[in-house]
C-alpha positions in Angstrom: 14.8 -3.5 4.9 15.5 -4.0 7.9 13.3 -3.1 11.3 14.3 -3.1 14.6 11.5 -4.4 16.5 13.7 -5.6 19.6 14.5 -8.9 18.9 18.0 -8.7 17.8 17.5 -10.9 14.9 20.9 -11.4 13.0 19.8 -13.2 10.0 23.5 -14.3 8.6 22.8 -11.4 5.7 24.7 -7.6 5.5 28.3 -6.5 4.5 30.9 -8.3 7.3 31.5 -6.6 10.3 28.2 -4.6 9.7 25.2 -7.2 10.1 21.6 -6.6 9.2 20.6 -6.1 12.2 16.5 -6.5 13.0 13.1 -7.8 11.2 13.8 -8.0 7.4 10.9 -6.8 5.3 10.4 -7.0 1.5 8.4 -5.0 -0.6 7.5 -4.2 -4.2 10.6 -2.9 -6.0 10.0 0.7 -6.8 8.1 1.2 -3.4 9.5 4.6 -1.1 11.4 2.8 2.1 11.6 5.1 5.1 14.5 6.8 5.4 16.6 5.0 7.9 16.2 5.7 11.0 12.4 6.4 11.1 9.8 4.9 12.9 7.6 2.6 10.7 4.2 0.0 11.5 4.5 -2.4 8.8 1.6 -4.5 8.0 2.3 -7.8 6.0 2.2 -12.0 5.6 5.2 -13.5 7.7 6.8 -16.1 5.2 10.2 -17.6 5.1 13.4 -16.9 3.2 15.7 -20.1 2.7 19.3 -18.3 2.1 22.3 -20.4 1.6 25.2 -18.0 4.1 28.1 -16.2 1.0 30.5 -16.8 3.5 31.0 -17.5 7.6 28.8 -15.4 9.5 26.8 -15.0 13.4 22.7 -16.3 13.0 21.6 -15.0 16.3 24.5 -16.4 18.6 25.5 -19.3 16.9 28.6 -19.7 14.0 27.2 -21.3 10.8 29.7 -21.8 7.6 29.9 -20.6 3.9 27.6 -22.8 2.1 25.2 -23.5 5.1 21.3 -22.9 4.6 19.9 -20.6 6.6 16.2 -20.0 7.0 14.9 -16.3 8.2 11.8 -14.7 8.3 10.8 -12.3 6.6 7.0 -9.7 6.4 5.7 -9.3 3.0 4.3 -5.9 2.1 1.9 -6.3 -0.8 1.9 -2.6 -0.7 2.8 0.7 -0.5 -0.2 1.7 1.9 1.6 -1.5 3.9 4.1 1.0 5.2 3.7 3.7 7.2 5.3 6.6 8.6 4.7 6.1 12.8 5.2 9.9 14.7 7.7 9.8 17.7 
């Protein structure tokens, strides 16, 4: 899932016309994901994911072509306890 951390990152993934915006979060399969629009605190290790683009798209304001390789920042959590809801 993605969080809106204020960076407005565009990593070039997501459906055409509806790109994923924000910081990518990677968690273990089966982890409970937060409801869209909720505020969360995420603890994890920042890593980088190497992706090959499937189609022409914008990555952080630059047009990139299908087949281009991009490096996407990802926060990887250990378990569900690393994702917590924050009261507004």
